[in-house]
C-alpha positions, -999 to +999 in steps of 0.1 A: -313+348-723-293+356-754-256+362-755-244+398-752-245+416-786-231+450-776-193+453-779-179+475-751-150+497-762-142+520-733-108+514-716-111+498-682-094+513-651-067+493-632-066+490-595-031+501-583-039+499-545-068+488-524-075+492-487-105+480-466-117+512-448-146+498-429-162+464-423-198+454-415-216+421-415-232+430-448-206+449-467-170+463-466-161+498-476-131+497-499-108+526-509-093+520-544-066+539-562-072+534-599-057+546-631-060+543-669-030+526-684-031+549-714-027+580-693+000+595-671+004+582-635-006+616-621-042+609-633-046+582-607-079+586-589-094+577-555-126+556-555-148+542-528-168+510-533-190+487-513-179+451-515-210+429-508-218+393-513-238+381-543-276+385-539-305+364-552-342+371-560-370+348-572-404+353-588-423+324-572-455+315-591-480+288-579-499+265-602-529+288-597-508+317-612-504+334-579-472+352-570-458+346-535-446+379-521-430+391-488-439+422-469-411+435-447-398+466-431-368+482-448-346+502-424-330+524-452-363+541-462-380+534-429-411+519-445-425+485-453-420+471-488-437+444-509-411+423-526-403+389-541-383+366-518-345+371-519-313+374-499-276+369-498-255+340-512-237+324-483-200+315-486-197+282-506-232+284-520-242+287-556-269+313-564-295+286-572-289+269-539-291+302-521-324+312-536-339+278-530-330+281-494-343+317-491-376+308-507-382+281-481-369+302-452-390+333-461-422+318-473-424+280-467-428+275-505-407+252-527-405+244-564-390+217-587-392+241-617-365+267-618-354+290-645-325+316-644-335+351-655-299+363-656-282+387-633-282+425-627-260+450-609-279+471-583-255+500-584-223+493-604-210+528-597-203+519-560-212+482-555-191+452-565-219+425-565-246+412-588-281+399-581-290+366-597-327+365-607-348+333-609-383+322-618-398+293-598-430+278-612-456+255-597-445+265-562-462+245-534-464+254-497-444+229-476-445+247-443-426+274-425-393+267-409-375+286-382-354+313-400-317+312-395-295+342-391-313+376-390-332+378-357-345+412-367-362+400-399-400+401-398-418+388-428-455+386-438-462+363-468-489+373-494-502+355-525-516+377-552-527+368-588-499+373-613-517+402-631-523+420-598-486+416-590-477+432-623-501+461-616-484+466-583-451+470-602-467+495-626-484+516-599-453+518-577-467+497-548-436+477-556-407+501-560-376+481-550-353+483-580-341+447-579-376+434-577-385+456-607-355+442-625-369+407-618-403+418-632-386+431-664-366+400-669-397+378-663-417+397-689-388+394-714-387+357-707-425+353-710-424+372-743-397+348-757-418+318-746-450+330-764 
């Protein structure tokens, strides 16, 4: 990925006070009072944000050009989704360590060939975290392990040809925004390599 070429010029807001309003195992709801240094103090505003851990996603491709996908039920939309493997970065973990762990836990696949595809923010208006995107090539099945942590997670693993995976992204079979961001970054990376 290239260095940023756009020069941001808008004044950043400063946090004058922050309070944790609510805590869950996945995120904390924060109330922030913020203001612009260039404006009068009475222009201080109230903002609510979700503080969440860093996330990771990987596009795992086998030596046969098949993409390893996970099908799982998503409680927010109350429907199953088709996604690339991913998850949260645990405390003390680096993003690459986290996604290598998640790939094995969710699919039983491993890779020795990893490439960072950068990071994206899922919803910077209200969320504090980033999702780190990776490409794993020449993935091999090493066997499923007992998943740790989420006892409610049910995953079905699918392998599909790369071009079929891309058609799923185009026809909205795959609609998860962060997965689509992974697809976009992969296509940009592939274009750079050609």
